[in-house]
C-alpha positions as CSV (number, residue, x, y, z in Angstrom):
1,M,119.3,118.2,115.4
2,L,119.2,121.8,113.6
3,D,118.6,123.2,117.4
4,F,120.7,126.7,117.0
5,I,117.9,127.7,114.5
6,K,114.4,128.2,115.5
7,N,111.3,130.0,115.0
8,K,109.8,131.9,117.0
9,S,106.2,131.8,116.1
10,P,104.7,128.4,115.2
11,L,105.5,127.0,111.2
12,I,102.1,126.3,110.3
13,I,101.5,123.2,107.6
14,C,98.0,122.9,105.6
15,D,97.8,119.6,104.8
16,I,95.1,120.0,102.2
17,G,93.7,116.4,101.6
18,A,95.1,115.2,104.9
19,S,93.7,111.6,104.2
20,P,96.2,109.3,105.9
21,I,96.3,106.3,103.4
22,D,99.8,107.9,101.8
23,K,102.8,108.5,104.6
24,T,103.1,112.2,104.9
25,D,107.0,111.7,106.4
26,F,108.2,114.7,105.4
27,I,105.7,116.4,107.7
28,D,106.2,114.4,110.6
29,E,109.6,114.7,110.9
30,L,109.0,118.9,110.7
31,Y,106.0,118.8,113.0
32,N,108.0,116.9,115.6
33,E,111.6,119.1,115.0
34,T,110.0,122.3,115.0
35,Y,107.6,124.5,116.4
36,S,105.0,123.7,114.1
37,Q,101.2,123.7,114.7
38,I,99.1,121.7,111.5
39,I,95.9,122.4,109.8
40,G,94.2,119.9,107.7
41,F,91.0,118.8,104.9
42,E,89.7,115.9,104.2
43,P,85.9,115.5,102.8
44,N,85.8,112.0,102.8
45,I,84.0,110.7,106.3
46,E,85.8,107.4,106.7
47,E,89.8,108.9,106.0
48,Y,88.5,111.8,108.7
49,N,87.2,109.8,111.1
50,K,91.0,108.8,111.1
51,L,93.1,111.5,111.7
52,K,90.9,112.4,115.1
53,T,93.8,113.2,117.5
54,A,93.7,114.5,121.3
55,D,97.0,116.5,120.3
56,P,95.7,120.7,120.3
57,N,98.7,121.8,117.5
58,K,96.5,119.4,114.9
59,K,93.5,120.8,113.5
60,F,91.6,118.9,111.2
61,Y,88.7,119.8,108.9
62,N,85.6,117.7,107.5
63,Y,85.4,119.7,104.4
64,A,87.4,120.3,101.4
65,L,89.1,123.2,99.8
66,G,87.9,124.5,96.6
67,D,85.8,127.0,95.0
68,G,83.4,128.0,97.9
69,E,80.3,125.8,96.4
70,D,78.8,122.2,97.5
71,K,80.4,119.8,95.5
72,I,79.7,116.1,94.8
73,L,82.4,113.8,95.9
74,N,83.0,110.5,94.2
75,I,84.3,107.8,96.6
76,C,86.0,105.1,94.5
77,K,86.8,101.7,95.7
78,E,90.3,102.9,96.1
79,P,89.5,106.1,98.9
80,G,93.0,107.5,97.4
81,M,91.4,108.1,94.1
82,S,88.0,109.8,95.2
83,S,88.0,113.5,93.6
84,F,85.0,115.8,92.5
85,L,86.6,114.6,89.3
86,K,85.5,111.6,87.5
87,P,88.2,109.2,86.9
88,N,89.5,109.1,83.3
89,L,88.8,105.5,82.5
90,D,90.0,106.0,78.9
91,Y,93.4,106.7,80.4
92,L,93.7,105.0,83.6
93,K,92.9,101.2,82.0
94,K,96.5,101.4,79.9
95,F,97.9,100.5,83.2
96,H,97.4,97.3,85.2
97,G,94.8,98.0,88.8
98,F,93.2,101.2,88.0
99,E,90.9,100.1,85.9
100,E,89.4,98.4,89.0
101,W,90.8,101.1,91.5
102,A,88.7,103.8,90.2
103,K,85.3,102.6,89.8
104,I,82.8,104.8,91.8
105,T,81.1,103.1,94.0
106,S,79.2,106.4,96.0
107,Q,78.4,110.0,95.6
108,E,77.8,112.6,98.4
109,K,77.2,116.0,98.6
110,V,80.7,117.9,100.4
111,K,81.4,121.8,101.7
112,T,84.0,123.6,99.9
113,K,85.9,126.7,101.4
114,K,88.1,129.1,99.4
115,L,91.7,128.9,100.8
116,N,91.7,132.2,100.9
117,E,89.2,131.8,103.7
118,I,91.2,130.4,106.2
119,D,92.1,132.6,109.2
120,E,96.0,131.6,109.9
121,K,98.9,132.7,108.2
122,I,100.1,129.0,106.4
123,D,103.6,128.7,106.1
124,F,104.1,125.2,104.0
125,I,101.1,123.5,102.1
126,K,101.2,120.0,101.2
127,I,98.0,119.3,98.2
128,D,96.9,115.9,97.2
129,V,93.9,116.3,96.1
130,Q,93.1,114.3,93.0
131,G,93.1,116.1,90.0
132,Y,91.3,119.4,91.7
133,E,94.9,121.4,92.3
134,Y,94.7,124.2,89.8
135,E,90.9,125.0,91.2
136,I,91.9,125.3,95.1
137,L,95.4,127.3,94.1
138,I,93.3,129.8,91.6
139,N,91.0,130.5,94.7
140,G,93.8,130.8,97.0
141,L,96.3,133.0,95.1
142,E,96.2,135.7,97.8
143,K,96.8,133.3,100.4
144,L,99.9,131.7,98.6
145,E,102.1,135.5,99.7
146,N,102.8,134.4,103.0
147,V,103.4,130.4,101.7
148,K,107.1,129.4,101.7
149,V,107.2,125.9,100.0
150,I,104.2,124.2,98.5
151,Q,104.7,120.1,97.8
152,I,101.4,119.0,94.9
153,E,100.3,115.4,93.2
154,T,100.7,116.7,89.9
155,S,99.8,114.2,86.5
156,P,102.3,115.2,83.7
157,F,98.3,113.8,81.6
158,P,95.2,114.3,83.3
159,L,94.3,111.0,85.2
160,Y,90.7,112.6,86.3
161,H,88.1,114.6,83.7
162,G,88.9,118.4,83.8
163,E,92.0,117.9,85.6
164,K,94.6,120.7,84.6
165,F,98.4,119.0,83.1
166,S,101.2,119.9,85.4
167,S,102.4,121.9,83.4
168,E,99.3,124.5,83.9
169,I,99.1,123.8,87.7
170,L,103.0,124.7,88.0
171,R,102.8,128.1,85.6
172,L,100.6,129.0,88.3
173,I,102.3,128.5,90.8
174,E,105.4,130.0,89.6
175,N,103.5,133.3,88.6
176,S,102.8,133.7,92.2
177,G,106.7,134.0,92.9
178,F,107.5,130.2,93.5
179,M,109.7,128.2,91.2
180,L,110.4,124.4,91.5
181,H,113.1,122.9,93.2
182,M,112.7,119.1,93.1
183,F,110.5,116.3,92.6
184,N,109.9,114.9,95.8
185,N,108.5,111.4,94.4
186,I,108.1,110.5,90.8
187,N,105.7,108.0,90.6
188,T,105.9,105.6,87.3
189,R,103.7,103.2,86.2
190,V,104.0,100.9,82.7
191,F,102.4,100.3,79.9
192,K,99.7,96.8,79.9
193,P,100.2,94.0,79.2
194,M,104.3,94.0,80.4
195,I,104.7,93.6,84.2
196,L,108.1,94.4,85.5
197,G,109.7,92.2,88.3
198,N,106.7,90.5,88.9
199,N,105.3,93.4,90.0
200,K,102.3,95.7,88.6
201,M,103.2,98.3,90.5
202,M,106.3,99.1,88.9
203,G,107.1,101.6,86.3
204,L,109.7,102.0,84.1
205,N,110.2,105.6,82.4
206,H,105.9,107.1,81.9
207,L,106.0,109.6,84.6
208,F,102.4,109.0,85.8
209,Q,102.4,111.2,88.5
210,L,104.7,114.0,90.2
211,D,104.8,115.6,93.6
212,C,106.7,118.5,93.0
213,V,108.0,120.8,95.7
214,M,107.9,124.6,94.7
215,V,109.5,127.2,97.3
216,K,109.7,130.6,97.1
217,N,111.9,131.8,94.1
218,F,115.2,133.9,94.1
219,E,113.8,137.6,94.3
220,E,111.0,136.3,97.1
221,I,113.8,134.9,99.2
222,N,115.7,137.7,99.3
223,K,112.7,140.0,100.6
224,L,112.4,137.6,103.0
225,S,111.9,138.5,107.2
226,L,114.4,136.6,109.1
227,E,111.5,134.6,110.5
228,S,110.4,134.0,107.0
229,M,113.8,132.7,106.4
230,T,114.0,131.0,109.4
231,K,110.8,129.0,108.6
232,L,112.2,128.2,104.9
233,I,115.4,126.8,106.3
234,L,113.6,124.2,108.5
235,I,111.2,122.6,105.7
236,M,113.8,122.5,103.7
237,F,116.0,121.2,106.3
238,Y,113.9,118.8,108.1
239,S,111.2,117.7,105.2
240,F,113.5,117.5,102.2
241,K,116.3,116.9,102.9
242,S,118.0,119.5,100.5
243,Y,120.7,120.4,102.8
244,D,122.9,122.6,100.1
245,F,119.9,124.5,99.3
246,V,119.6,124.8,103.0
247,D,123.5,126.1,103.1
248,Y,122.8,128.5,100.6
249,L,119.7,130.2,103.0
250,I,122.2,129.9,105.7
251,S,124.5,131.6,104.1
252,L,121.9,134.6,102.9
253,M,120.5,134.6,106.7
254,D,123.6,135.6,108.1
255,E,124.6,138.0,105.2
256,K,121.3,139.7,105.4
257,Y,120.7,139.6,109.1
258,G,123.9,139.4,111.2
259,T,123.6,136.1,112.1
260,N,126.4,133.6,112.7
261,N,125.2,129.9,111.7
262,L,126.8,128.7,108.7
263,E,129.5,127.5,110.4
264,K,127.5,125.4,113.0
265,Y,125.6,124.6,110.6
266,R,129.1,123.1,107.9
267,L,130.1,121.2,111.1
268,L,126.2,119.0,111.1
269,L,127.0,118.6,107.3
270,K,129.7,116.0,108.1
271,N,127.7,114.1,110.2
272,L,124.8,113.9,108.1
273,K,123.5,110.8,105.2
274,M,123.4,112.9,101.8
275,S,122.4,110.8,98.6
276,K,121.4,111.7,95.3
277,R,117.4,111.4,94.2
278,Y,117.2,110.5,90.5
């Protein structure tokens, strides 16, 4: 679709907490539409086994990112809640289902590696690690210098003991040259015993989890090379449909590097469906 803007070097996508429990269409479309490679990390062996593929451009590892020390992984009844941290049941039991889903059924010792120790130059990071986000980031600040976009799942109020609040995590990322651009998902829950529409999973107002999309701030964007700008455009176009931001970036690209893409992009926009998220 955006075939007049192409990256020359592979766009490296880093999937931290790569379990296929939750769909990641925003990664799949980017991977399918661009010259990209995926590296992923999943410490839960059962979930890791589901990720095995013959695709040479997808590499998954059965260890976790963290502080470099061995950790105990708490395997929960609902695998998507498994974490190095223990669930905050006093909070979770206020909502339907979580008291059962968060029960720890087994524990496993797993290795961790620091994000700073990863060899690849990462362009796009997705983090979904059930409360352990801050530890990964604080041990990966050097690696963030090359990163253009981070999608991270955070909790306004901690779901796990020792988990940092969303505000603390976002501040850490902001101090590394990023800004909050959008929410890819806003997960709400109702307090028990209320049920909406006969659906215990439906929320009303209470913010339970947020998928935050952080992009390089405007000062950092102005410093990007043509190749880095190209990758940022591709991520925001294919993964997040942020068409107005892409228009801004292409305008900047044309002005700074003498490319001639804006007119072609605006012709393309006429055929794209746009909708307000929230």
